[in-house]
C-alpha positions in Angstrom: 4.3 12.6 -9.3 4.5 16.1 -7.6 6.6 18.4 -9.9 7.8 20.1 -6.6 9.5 16.8 -5.8 11.0 16.3 -9.2 12.4 19.8 -8.9 13.8 19.0 -5.4 15.5 15.7 -6.8 17.0 17.6 -9.7 18.3 20.4 -7.5 19.9 18.0 -5.2 22.0 16.5 -8.0 23.4 13.1 -8.3 24.6 11.2 -5.0 24.1 8.1 -2.9 20.3 8.0 -3.6 19.9 9.9 -6.7 20.9 9.0 -10.2 20.3 10.8 -13.7 20.4 9.0 -17.1 20.1 10.1 -20.7 17.3 8.2 -22.4 16.0 10.3 -25.2 15.4 7.4 -27.7 16.5 4.3 -25.8 16.9 2.9 -22.3 20.5 3.3 -21.0 22.5 -0.1 -21.0 23.6 0.4 -17.4 20.1 1.1 -16.0 19.8 -2.1 -14.2 23.4 -1.9 -12.6 22.0 1.2 -10.8 18.8 -0.5 -10.0 20.9 -3.4 -8.5 23.1 -1.2 -6.7 20.0 0.8 -5.2 18.6 -2.4 -4.1 21.7 -3.5 -2.3 22.5 -0.1 -0.6 20.0 2.5 0.5 17.3 2.5 -2.3 17.0 5.7 -4.3 15.4 7.5 -7.4 16.3 7.3 -11.0 15.2 10.0 -13.4 15.5 9.1 -17.1 15.7 12.2 -19.4 18.0 14.2 -17.1 21.7 14.3 -17.8 24.4 14.3 -15.1 24.9 18.2 -15.1 21.0 18.4 -14.5 20.3 19.5 -17.9 16.9 18.4 -18.8 16.8 16.6 -22.1 13.6 14.6 -21.7 12.5 11.3 -23.1 10.8 10.8 -26.6 7.1 11.1 -25.5 6.2 8.6 -28.2 8.5 6.0 -26.4 8.0 6.8 -22.7 5.1 4.4 -22.0 6.8 1.6 -23.8 9.9 2.3 -21.8 8.1 1.9 -18.5 6.4 -1.5 -19.7 10.1 -2.5 -20.8 11.3 -1.6 -17.3 8.7 -3.5 -15.6 9.3 -6.6 -17.6 13.2 -6.5 -17.1 12.8 -6.1 -13.4 10.8 -9.2 -13.4 13.4 -11.2 -15.6 15.6 -13.3 -13.4 18.4 -13.2 -16.1 18.7 -9.6 -15.8 18.0 -8.9 -12.1 18.1 -11.7 -9.6 16.1 -12.0 -7.4 13.6 -10.3 -9.2 12.1 -7.1 -7.8 9.1 -5.6 -9.7 9.6 -2.0 -10.3 6.9 0.6 -11.2 8.2 3.4 -13.6 6.1 6.5 -14.0 5.8 9.0 -16.9 6.1 12.6 -15.7 5.9 15.9 -17.3 8.3 18.5 -16.0 9.5 21.9 -17.6 7.7 21.1 -20.9 9.7 17.7 -21.2 8.7 14.0 -20.6 10.7 12.4 -17.8 10.6 8.9 -16.4 10.7 8.4 -12.7 11.8 5.3 -11.2 11.7 4.7 -7.3 13.9 1.8 -6.2 13.3 0.7 -2.5 16.1 -0.7 -0.4 15.8 -4.7 -0.7 16.0 -7.1 2.1 18.0 -9.4 -0.3 21.1 -9.2 -2.1 20.7 -8.7 -5.8 22.8 -9.4 -9.0 22.6 -7.7 -12.3 23.8 -10.0 -15.1 25.4 -12.2 -12.6 27.4 -9.4 -11.0 26.8 -7.7 -7.5 26.5 -4.0 -7.7 26.8 -1.4 -4.7 26.3 2.3 -4.3 28.7 5.0 -3.5 28.5 8.8 -3.6 30.2 8.8 -7.1 28.3 5.9 -8.6 27.7 2.0 -8.8 30.5 -0.3 -8.5 30.9 -4.0 -8.8 31.4 -5.9 -5.5 34.3 -8.5 -6.1 36.1 -9.8 -3.0 34.5 -12.5 -0.9 34.7 -10.3 2.1 32.7 -7.6 0.7 30.1 -10.1 -0.5 29.9 -11.7 2.9 29.6 -8.4 4.6 26.7 -7.4 2.5 25.0 -10.6 3.2 25.6 -10.2 7.0 24.3 -6.5 6.8 21.0 -7.6 4.8 20.3 -10.6 7.3 20.8 -8.4 10.4 18.4 -5.7 9.0 15.5 -7.7 7.5 13.7 -10.5 9.6 11.2 -11.0 6.9 13.5 -13.0 5.0 14.0 -15.5 7.7 13.5 -19.0 6.0 11.3 -21.7 7.2 12.2 -25.0 5.5 9.2 -26.8 7.0 6.5 -24.3 6.2 4.4 -25.5 3.3 1.6 -24.3 1.0 -0.8 -26.5 3.1 0.1 -24.2 6.0 -1.6 -21.1 4.2 -5.3 -20.2 4.6 -7.3 -22.0 2.0 -7.7 -19.8 -1.3 -5.7 -16.9 0.0 -3.1 -17.0 -2.6 -5.7 -17.3 -5.5 -7.6 -14.4 -4.1 -4.5 -12.2 -3.8 -3.5 -13.0 -7.2 -6.9 -12.3 -8.6 -7.0 -9.0 -7.0 -3.5 -8.2 -8.5 -4.8 -9.3 -11.9 -7.8 -6.9 -11.5 -5.8 -3.9 -10.4 -3.3 -4.7 -13.2 -4.4 -7.0 -16.0 -0.9 -6.8 -17.8 0.9 -7.6 -14.6 4.0 -9.6 -15.4 3.3 -12.0 -12.4 -0.2 -12.8 -14.0 1.1 -15.6 -16.2 3.2 -17.2 -13.5 2.5 -20.5 -11.7 2.3 -20.2 -8.1 5.8 -21.6 -7.6 7.2 -19.1 -9.9 4.9 -16.4 -8.2 6.5 -17.3 -4.7 10.2 -17.2 -5.9 9.6 -13.9 -8.1 8.1 -12.0 -5.3 10.8 -13.1 -2.9 8.6 -15.3 -0.6 10.5 -18.4 -1.3 14.3 -18.1 -1.2 17.4 -19.8 -0.4 19.5 -18.6 2.4 23.1 -18.1 1.2 24.5 -18.0 4.6 22.7 -21.1 6.2 21.9 -23.0 2.9 18.3 -23.4 4.2 15.5 -23.2 1.3 11.8 -22.4 1.8 9.2 -19.9 2.3 10.0 -17.0 4.3 8.6 -15.2 7.4 6.9 -12.6 4.9 5.0 -15.6 3.1 4.0 -17.0 6.5 2.8 -13.5 7.7 0.8 -12.7 4.4 -0.8 -16.2 3.8 -0.5 -18.3 7.0 -3.3 -20.0 9.0 -3.6 -18.3 12.2 -2.4 -21.3 14.1 0.7 -21.5 12.0 1.4 -18.0 12.3 1.0 -18.4 16.3 3.2 -21.5 16.2 6.1 -19.7 14.6 5.3 -16.0 16.0 3.6 -16.6 19.2 4.2 -12.7 20.0 2.2 -11.6 16.9 -1.1 -9.9 17.5 -2.8 -6.8 16.9 -5.2 -5.3 19.6 -7.8 -3.1 18.1 -9.7 -1.2 20.8 -12.5 1.4 21.1 -12.2 3.6 24.1 -14.9 6.2 23.9 -16.7 5.7 27.1 -14.7 3.1 28.9 -11.2 4.5 28.7 -9.7 2.2 31.4 -10.8 -0.9 29.5 -12.5 -0.7 26.2 -16.1 -0.5 24.7 -15.2 -2.8 21.7 -12.3 -5.2 21.0 -10.9 -6.9 17.9 -8.0 -9.3 18.8 -6.2 -9.8 15.5 -3.9 -12.9 15.0 -4.5 -14.0 11.3 -2.4 -13.3 8.2 -1.8 -9.8 7.1 -4.2 -10.0 4.1 -7.3 -10.7 6.3 -5.7 -8.5 9.1 -6.0 -5.5 6.7 -9.6 -6.3 6.2 -10.4 -6.8 9.8 -8.8 -3.5 10.8 -10.7 -1.4 8.0 -13.9 -3.1 9.1 -13.2 -2.0 12.7 -12.6 1.6 11.3 -16.1 1.5 9.2 -17.7 0.2 12.4 -16.8 2.9 14.8 -15.7 6.1 12.7 -18.0 8.1 10.4 -17.4 8.7 6.8 -18.0 12.5 6.4 -19.4 13.7 3.3 -16.7 15.2 1.1 -16.4 16.0 -2.7 -13.3 16.2 -4.6 -14.2 18.0 -7.8 -17.6 16.4 -8.7 -16.8 13.2 -7.1 -17.7 11.9 -3.6 -14.5 10.2 -2.0 -14.3 8.6 1.3 -11.6 10.6 3.1 -12.1 8.3 6.0 -11.1 5.3 4.1 -8.2 7.1 2.3 -6.7 8.4 5.8 -7.0 4.8 7.5 -6.1 2.8 4.6 -2.7 4.4 4.8 -2.6 4.2 8.7 -3.4 0.4 8.4 -1.1 -0.3 5.8 1.6 1.4 7.4 1.1 -0.6 10.7 1.2 -4.0 8.8 4.0 -3.3 6.2 6.6 -1.6 8.5 6.3 -3.6 11.7 9.3 -5.4 13.1 7.7 -8.8 13.4 10.6 -10.4 15.4 9.8 -8.1 18.2 7.6 -9.1 21.0 5.9 -5.8 21.4 2.3 -6.1 20.7 0.9 -3.8 18.1 -2.1 -1.7 19.3 -4.7 0.2 17.3 -6.9 2.5 19.6 -9.8 4.7 18.8 -10.1 7.4 21.5 -12.5 10.2 21.6 -9.8 12.8 20.3 -7.5 10.7 18.4 -6.5 7.4 16.7 -3.3 6.1 18.4 -1.1 3.2 16.8 1.8 1.7 18.3 4.1 -1.0 16.8 7.6 -2.4 17.0 10.0 -0.7 14.7 13.6 -0.9 13.7 14.2 3.0 13.2 16.1 4.5 10.1 15.8 7.8 11.6 14.5 9.1 15.1 11.9 11.8 15.2 8.8 13.4 13.9 8.1 12.5 10.3 6.5 15.0 8.0 6.0 15.1 4.2 8.9 17.6 4.0 11.5 15.5 5.9 10.1 12.0 5.1 12.6 9.8 3.7 11.0 6.4 2.3 12.5 3.3 3.9 10.6 -0.1 3.7 11.1 -2.2 6.9 9.7 -5.3 5.1 10.1 -4.7 1.3 8.6 -8.0 0.2 5.3 -7.7 2.3 5.4 -4.0 0.9 5.8 -5.2 -2.5 2.5 -7.7 -2.2 0.4 -4.8 -0.8 1.5 -2.3 -3.4 0.7 -4.8 -6.2 -2.8 -5.3 -4.4 -3.5 -1.8 -4.5 -3.6 -1.5 -0.8 -0.7 0.9 -0.6 1.0 3.2 -2.8 4.6 4.4 -3.4 6.5 4.8 -0.2 6.0 8.2 1.4 2.5 8.7 -0.5 0.7 7.5 2.5 1.9 10.1 4.9 1.2 13.0 2.4 -2.3 11.7 1.9 -3.1 11.6 5.7 -1.8 15.3 6.0 -3.7 16.3 3.0 -7.2 15.0 4.3 -6.9 15.1 7.9 -8.1 18.7 8.5 -11.2 18.1 6.2 -12.0 15.1 8.3 -11.4 16.0 11.8 -10.8 19.8 11.7 -7.3 19.2 12.9 -4.0 18.7 11.0 -1.8 18.0 14.2 -0.7 14.6 13.2 2.1 12.7 14.5 4.3 10.1 12.9 7.1 9.5 15.5 9.8 7.0 14.4 11.6 5.4 17.4 12.0 1.9 18.7 8.1 1.9 19.0 6.6 3.7 16.1 3.7 5.9 17.2 1.0 7.3 15.0 -1.5 9.9 16.2 -4.4 11.0 13.9 -6.6 13.6 15.5 -10.3 12.9 16.0 -11.6 15.5 18.2 -14.1 17.0 15.7 -15.3 13.6 14.8 -16.9 12.8 18.4 -17.3 16.1 20.0 -19.1 17.8 17.2 -22.9 17.8 18.3 -23.9 18.3 14.6 -22.7 14.8 13.6 -26.1 13.3 13.7 -26.3 9.8 12.3 -24.0 6.7 11.9 -25.2 4.3 9.2 -25.2 0.7 9.1 -21.6 -0.7 10.2 -20.3 2.8 10.8 -20.3 3.4 6.9 -21.7 7.1 7.2 -22.2 9.8 9.5 -23.5 13.1 8.0 -23.2 16.4 9.5 -26.4 18.5 10.3 -25.6 21.1 7.5 -25.5 18.3 4.9 -28.3 16.6 6.3 -30.5 19.6 5.9 -29.6 19.9 2.3 -29.5 16.2 1.7 -33.0 15.5 2.9 -34.5 18.3 0.9 -33.5 16.3 -2.4 -34.1 12.8 -1.1 -37.3 11.0 0.2 -37.8 11.2 3.9 -37.3 7.5 4.5 -33.9 7.4 2.6 -31.8 7.0 5.8 -34.1 4.5 7.3 -34.1 2.4 4.4 -30.3 2.8 3.7 -29.5 1.8 7.3 -31.7 -1.1 7.3 -30.9 -2.5 3.8 -26.9 -1.6 3.4 -25.7 -5.2 3.8 -22.0 -6.3 4.0 -22.1 -7.4 0.4 -23.3 -3.8 -0.7 -20.5 -2.4 1.5 -17.8 -4.6 -0.1 -19.1 -4.0 -3.7 -19.2 -0.1 -2.7 -15.7 -0.2 -1.5 -14.3 -2.0 -4.5 -15.9 0.3 -6.8 -14.5 3.2 -4.9 -11.1 1.7 -5.3 -11.5 0.9 -8.9 -14.4 2.4 -10.9 -13.9 0.3 -14.2 -14.2 -2.8 -12.1 -16.7 -5.3 -14.0 -19.5 -7.4 -12.5 -17.5 -10.6 -13.2 -14.5 -9.1 -11.2 -16.7 -8.2 -8.4 -18.3 -11.6 -8.3 -14.8 -13.4 -8.2 -13.5 -11.2 -5.3 -16.5 -11.2 -3.2 -17.6 -14.9 -4.0 -21.3 -14.5 -4.9 -22.9 -15.0 -8.2 -23.0 -12.3 -10.9 -26.9 -11.9 -10.4 -26.3 -11.3 -6.9 -23.7 -8.6 -7.8 -26.3 -7.1 -10.1 -29.1 -7.2 -7.4 -26.7 -5.4 -5.0 -25.6 -2.7 -7.4 -29.1 -2.1 -8.5 -29.8 -1.3 -4.7 -26.9 1.0 -4.6 -28.3 2.8 -7.6 -31.7 2.9 -6.2 -30.6 4.7 -2.9 -28.6 7.2 -5.0 -24.9 6.0 -4.2 -24.1 4.7 -7.6 -24.5 5.5 -11.3 -23.6 3.3 -14.3 -21.8 5.2 -17.0 -21.5 3.7 -20.5 -22.0 0.1 -21.4 -21.3 -3.1 -19.4 -18.0 -3.5 -21.4 -16.0 -0.3 -21.4 -18.0 1.8 -19.0 -17.5 2.6 -15.4 -19.0 3.3 -12.0 -19.7 6.8 -10.7 -20.0 7.1 -7.0 -22.4 10.1 -6.3 -24.7 11.9 -4.0 -27.8 13.3 -5.6 -28.3 17.1 -6.1 
């Protein structure tokens, strides 16, 4: 968490979306009343360790991690918060004190704390008592969030085979102590808000968000015939396209297909952060792809487009705007359009805290394309433009490796070939298989991932994983640090 952001929150003081709470030695008793109120209203930020008058008292550093784990467990406890909504509390150091930052997004459902409905006003939390107030809250939520639409005749048999198990394995690998890991599938669906009862209609079943995340293509097409994503490459043929991917599958698979389309057509420039090589291409476009899938208004018939031009990537998707105009890191106010879809992507490690994505795109765009003139324009159709002018117009970009995994600038190649065998690029291009690519991407995302975890996710034997990681080590992209248990993978380029 950026200390400048914490400073800005404290300077603003308490209000509709900011709450301070004293928590030196124990969690405040009314913490989840505020969580509930934020979920029901506009979302917000809670800082533990700050008093109402902005005095920074801090949290006992020895108890901070325990507090965060307790907050996560309570947010997943239906007796405390219903429906549950998993929260990720973070320990931050500010002004020499330990604080706990809790970001609470707005929810698409109505929540209760200890069987009471709380709402938020400028001066704090309050209980909703009258049936008219409760009715209005349900009406407001149902009109804002189409992802909660219940499909009573949608069944698990309508989901892509194995996809729920795959998603749950990814979550478990990302977070071994995740409170969802011990749940049955039925409990997982209910806890994550993907199966619910509509209090207005009385209908009970899987929601639109469950359909979109896990559904078979034909099932999604039957319920949402307008849903599709057109991924196009327009470099030479700008009237039609050079390549096209028409995506109508569930969002979990759609993410993979869009990232593969990016890897196929956009180079991954060499970039070091400290002494580690990172893929700034994947960082930038991971956020763009996640934003497209998480925040789209799926009840709108406008088709989403993902188009790579010579000078830019342009993405358009239907939107229910919270604000209008250009979004920048300084003026961006996080507002999830599909909170339950966003939550699944976050727990899978495919997206981060709301707002982080935009900041990352701005941070790495200049290093990737030489241009930081980025556009995130919120209106009825959300438009994203990420510059690519230096990528395709730079004559020094000399090579695109297998599947678009790497393109290396002339200056780098000169240094690179001095220290590598002459046939490295040739062998690399010919031998870099899809399994190697998948393994490499998983290791980039989680350096501590084990052979067994790689085997489970990719669906090949442990021996095949070892063979592929050995090839990655032989061509100089990977190094194993430490033992099989307790060690980690280091992604590198040889000196």
